[in-house]
N, C-alpha and C positions, 0 to 999 in steps of 0.2 A: 438571487437567482435560485430557482428550485433545483434540488439534487436530481441527477439522472436515476432511472430505475436501477441501473447497474451499481451506482454508488450506494443507493439505498439498500440493495440486497447485500452488498459487501459489508456495509456498516452493520447491518442486522446480524451477520454471521460472525463478526469479530469484534464488536463493541467499539469501532472507530466512530468518531464524531463526524457528522455530515458537514459541519461548519467549515472545515478546512481540508476535507477529504479530496485526494486526487487518486485516480485509478489509471494504471498503465498496463498494457499487454504487449507481449511479443507475438506477432502474427496471430495465428488462431489457436494458441496454446490454451489449455484449461487452467493455467496458473497465471497470476497477475500480481502486481504490486499495489499496495496502498500506502499513502503518506498522509499524515495529519500533524497539525500543530498541537502538541500535547499541552504545552503551556509556554509562556514567554521564553524564547530562546532555546526551546527543545522541540525537535521534530521526531516523531515516531514513524518508522517504516516497517512494513511486513510483506512477506511473500505468502500469498494465499493460494492454496491448492484445491483439489477436488472437495466439494461439499463444505467449503469455507474453512478447511483446516489450515492453521498457521504453520508454514514450513520453516520460516526463519523470520526474525524480527530484531530490531535494535533501535537505538536513538542516536540522533546527531544534533549538533549545535546550530546547523543552518539548513534551510530548505534545499539549497543547491547540493550540499553534501549528502543529505538524506536521499535526494533523487539519484545521485551518482552511485551511492552505496547500494541502494535498492535495485537499480538497474544492473549493476555488477552481480549482485546476488541472484537476481532473476536469470541472468545468462548462465550462471553456474548451475543453478537448479535445473534449467531447461536443457543443459548439455547432456 
């Protein structure tokens, strides 16, 4: 499946791989989360702000945990 233009732009701005990239937003905010499989058993997440600046990032041992942690971090940054 080809990457969306949004995922391609996000990947270009922060060096995430398009192979496992997921993008999530809260409403119409200018910040969003990215999650990628960094390697077997490790998922990297990041909060991306204006002009592709990484506001927060970390790694988790499962995709589900990476999604939850990224969502929580996005809510904190957006508050």
